C-alpha positions in Angstrom: -12.9 30.3 -20.2 -11.2 32.6 -17.7 -8.0 34.6 -18.2 -6.2 32.1 -15.8 -7.1 29.2 -18.2 -6.1 31.2 -21.2 -2.7 32.1 -19.7 -2.0 28.3 -19.1 -3.1 27.6 -22.6 -0.7 30.2 -23.9 2.3 28.8 -21.9 1.5 25.2 -23.2 1.1 26.6 -26.7 3.4 25.4 -29.7 4.2 27.9 -32.3 3.6 25.3 -34.9 0.0 25.2 -33.9 -0.5 28.8 -34.7 -1.9 30.2 -38.0 -0.1 33.2 -39.5 -2.4 36.3 -39.5 0.0 38.8 -40.9 3.8 39.4 -41.0 4.0 40.0 -37.2 1.0 38.1 -35.8 0.1 34.5 -35.2 -2.9 33.1 -33.5 -5.7 30.6 -33.1 -9.4 30.6 -32.0 -10.2 28.8 -28.8 -13.8 27.8 -27.9 -15.2 27.6 -24.5 -18.2 27.8 -22.2 -18.3 29.9 -19.1 -21.5 30.0 -17.0 -23.5 28.4 -19.8 -22.4 31.0 -22.2 -20.4 29.9 -25.3 -17.4 32.0 -26.0 -14.8 32.3 -28.7 -11.3 33.6 -27.8 -8.7 34.8 -30.3 -5.3 34.2 -28.8 -2.6 36.2 -30.6 1.2 36.0 -30.5 3.2 39.0 -31.7 6.9 38.8 -32.8 7.5 42.3 -31.3 6.0 41.4 -28.0 8.1 38.1 -27.9 11.3 40.2 -28.5 10.2 42.7 -25.8 9.6 40.0 -23.2 12.9 38.2 -24.1 14.7 41.6 -23.4 12.9 42.1 -20.2 13.7 38.7 -19.0 17.4 39.1 -19.8 17.6 42.3 -18.2 16.0 40.8 -15.0 18.3 37.9 -15.0 21.3 40.1 -15.3 20.2 42.3 -12.5 19.6 39.3 -10.3 23.0 37.8 -11.2 24.8 41.2 -10.3 23.0 41.1 -6.9 24.2 37.7 -6.2 27.8 38.5 -7.2 27.7 41.4 -4.8 26.4 39.3 -2.0 28.9 36.6 -2.7 31.8 39.2 -2.7 30.4 40.8 0.5 30.3 37.3 2.1 33.9 36.7 1.1 34.7 40.2 2.0 36.4 40.9 -1.4 36.0 44.2 -3.3 33.3 44.7 -5.8 34.5 43.6 -9.2 31.4 44.3 -11.2 
């Protein structure tokens, strides 16, 4: 299993399939074989990391929206309102 494969598994992962490991962490073991070597991967999900990623996404979307508003106002030749 490569990191690319794990990334796709994480994206497709449903939280109800995870096992609670502690208050903040959930995870599951994934078995794979790479170059004829058996591997075990522990895939973890952290509540704190999820919140941090959500905050980063919201900040990025807001920044993109502000750029689009400025571009729109520039196109219409209106003064900046934001």
